[in-house]
N, C-alpha and C positions, 0 to 999 in steps of 0.2 A: 366233739363232735371227731369223728376220726380224718387227718389230711386235711383239718381248717386251724388257721393261724390264728390266735385273738389279738387283737391291738390293743394294748393298755390303752385308757380314754387319756391319761398325761402325754405319750408317745402322738396318739392322732392330734392333739392338742397344737403341740413344740411343731408337729409337720407341718400344720397350717398355718402358722405363726410365720417359718421361715418362707414359705411360699406366697404370702400375703407385704413381708417383707423384701424378699428378692420382684416381687410384681411391681412393686414402689422405685425401686430403683430402676429397675429398667424403663418405668414410664416417666422416670423423672432423665433419666439421659436421653430419652430422646426428645422428652420438651427443647433439654438445654442446646439441641442442635438445632439450626438452622438456616432454611437455605437463603444466599445474599440476594440483597435488595434486588429488582429489575432494575438495569438504568445504573449497577452501582459496581465496585471492585474491578476484575477484570473487565467487564465489558465497558466501563467510564473508562480504564484506562488505556486501553487500545483505542477508542472516539480518541483520547487527547493525542494519543503520538501520532495517527493517521492527519488530524487536523494540523498537529501542530510543522509536520512532516509536507504539509500540500503548503501550508503557510512557508516555511522557508524556500520551495522550490519557487514559488511565485516572484517572494522577494527576490530572490539570487538573480531572475529576471529582468530584474529592474534596470541595470545601466542597459544592456541592451535595448527594452524597450524604451526608456526613454530617449537615447540616438534615432530608435527607429521613428518616434514620435515626432521629433526635432524633423527628419529628412520629408517625412509624409508632410508635414505645414508648412515649410521651406519649397519642399517642390512637390505637388500633388499629382498623383498619379489617380488616372478613371478608367476603370475597365467597364464597360456595357454589360459585361453578365454579372454583375452587383449592384443591386439595386441604389438607390446614391444616399441612402440612411447606413448601408453596409461600407460604404466610401468615406465616410465620415473622420477624420482622426478622433472627434471628437469623444463618438462613438466606442471607439475602441479604448481611450484611456477612461472613461467613466465605468466601463466594463471591467475593466484591469483593476482599478480603485474599487471597483463593487466586490469583487471576488473576496480580495483581502480583509475590507470590513465586512463581507459576511462571515467571513471565518471567523474572524476577531468577536464577533456578535455569538456564531456556535460554540466558541470555546468559552467564553462566560458568563451565555446565556445562561439562568438558572430552573427553567422550566423545560419539560419537554417537547409541548409546540413551539419553544421560541428556536431550540434546536434544528428541527424539521424545517422552520421557515428559513433558518440561516441556509441550512445546507442545499435547499432549494434554491437560495437567489443565489448562491455560490457556482452551483450548476449552471441557471440560468444566466449568470453573467459570462463563465467560461463557455456555455453554448456559442452566444454573441461572437465571442473572439473566434470560435472554432468556424464561424461563417461570416466573419470581415474579411474584406480585402486585405489589410494589413497582416493577417497572422492566420489567416485558414490555414496556410502550410509548416505554422508550427507547432515539433514535437512539443514542447511545455505545454501548452494549452490541451492538446488532444490527451496527453496522459493526467493531466490534472482534471479532464471534463471525467477521464473514466473513477480514478481515486475518489471523485465528488461524488461522483452517483452511489459510489457504492456507500458515503457516507452518509447521503441520502437516503438509502435503502436501511441500514440501521438505526438512523434515527428515528424510524418507523414504526421500531419494533424495541429497541432497547429499556424502554418506559415499563413495559408491560410483559417480554417473553421470559420466560428462565434463561437464566444468565451462561449457564452449561450450554446449553442446547445450540443458545442462539453464538456463541462464539465457535462454534464448532459448523455452524452455518457460514457464519462471516470469513472464517478463515477457508473454507475452501471455495467459497465467492473470491475471495481475496486471491488466493492463488492461480483458481482460472482467470480471471483479470490478468495479472502477470505471466501467465503462459500463453494466454493471445498476444500479447504485447512481445512479447519476446519471441516467437513465432512470426509474427509479423514484421519483426525487424530480420528475422534469419532469409523470410521466402524473399525482399526485397536485395538480399545478396544472394541468393540463386542461380548466379549470373557470369561466365565466363572471365570478367574483368576483378572482381570479386577473390573469386579461387584461384586466380593467378597472382594475387597481390597486387595488381596495378593500380589499382582504387586507394588502397591503404598508402601505396607508398605515395604516390602523388598529395592526397591529402595530410597522412600525419610525419611519412618520412626524410619527405624532401625540405622543409623549411619550417614547420610548426614548431613553436618556440615555447616548448614546454620542456621539463624536467628531462621527461623518460626520451624522448625523441632530442633531446639535446646531446643527452651522455653518449648516444648511441651514434651520433655524427660524430661524434669527438675520438671514438673507440673505433668504427668500423668504417671500412670503406664503401664504394658505392652499390658495388655488384654484391658484398656481404647484406648491406641493407636491404637491398630490393629481393634477397632471397627469407631474409626475416620477415620482411612486410608479406610474403606469401604464406608463409609459415603463422604468421599473427592474425592474420586475415583467416587462412583458413579455420586457427581455433576460434576464433570469432563468432564462423559463420557452423562451426558444429557443437560448439556451447550454446548458442540461441537454439539453434535445431530440437537436440536432442533435450534444452529445459522449456524447450517452449510445448514438446508436445509429449513431455512426460512430468513436468515440474507438479503440475495439479493433480495428480495421481501419489505424488508421494502425502507419509504422515503430517499432520501442519507444522510442528517445531522442525523436521527434515527439511521442508519447503520454506518454512519461513530463512532457514541458515542458509539455503542455495539461492534463493532470492536477494536476500540482504545483501550478499558476496558479492554476485554475480553484479546487481544493479550498483550498487558501490563503485565495486571496482572497474568500472565502464569508465565512469566520471574520473577516479582518481587516477588510473593510469593512461587514460588518452585525452579529457580536454576539460578542465574543471566546469567549462560553461553547462557543461551535459549534467549538472547537479540541478539546473533546473528543472531538467525533464525527469531525473532520475530519481529525487530524493521522495518522492510523493510516492516513487514504488520503492521506495525501501521501507516508508513506514507503512505503508500497505503488506510487505510481505513479512512486517515484523510479528503482525497481526499473529501469525501461528506462534509465536512464543507466548502469547497467553493462555493459548487453549490448556487446560489442565490434562495430565497424562490420564486420567480415569475419572469418570462423573464421582465428586466424592463430596460429603457433606462438610463446611466446616461449620465451628460455633463461634 
């Protein structure tokens, strides 16, 4: 017939065979690619990093906590604002030891329910320390409590939710917490005394025995130190304000880099005791490094 092209039986059979082979290969390729198990891989690695940093920060607090505990035992202080059980040194000591023990249980726990139970235990112990007469104003336990809340949230989801979406939400929540803490620190410094550098000069530049300030006192006179304190203080205020307002808006990995750099440098360049406050926030900021650049399947 005019306008029609007839296909030979051999050609048609060959084309059908090729299509069948192509489909089989495609199905085999898809079957060989699987999503990571919930609670494994990057999610579990992020969980371990945060837990270990939380533990390190609390252990870093030990020397100061031990001295404070001895003072309270030998010179009892009573404030009627606090109920009797929140005045007891034994309660504070047991809560501190309990928080460390719960973290260890959470790291080595083999089941999801055990990790959740341990995270709730850590959060509860830190909550007691936040309310206790001897530790209610200690920033170590404040930052640690926020990080422990994040861990508690993650443990309730990591065993059954898809890892990549969970990591993105976890990293976003982490940088919101870090931004809030930075902004809180900045707000407390929005005063004439901080802006002039007077507070930082008295705290750090006069007689703080730390390598940075010892080096400055050896090389500069008093007036120069006061000027340096002013600009140092203003730099801290601006960095904390800008990061507090904007870090949570950054992409996950950029926010992780900014957070780790800021929190580590604050302690490294001013006071090693601050590592008890900030190490947990370094770990929390680092969660962003575990977020993949894009959602991909791993074989």
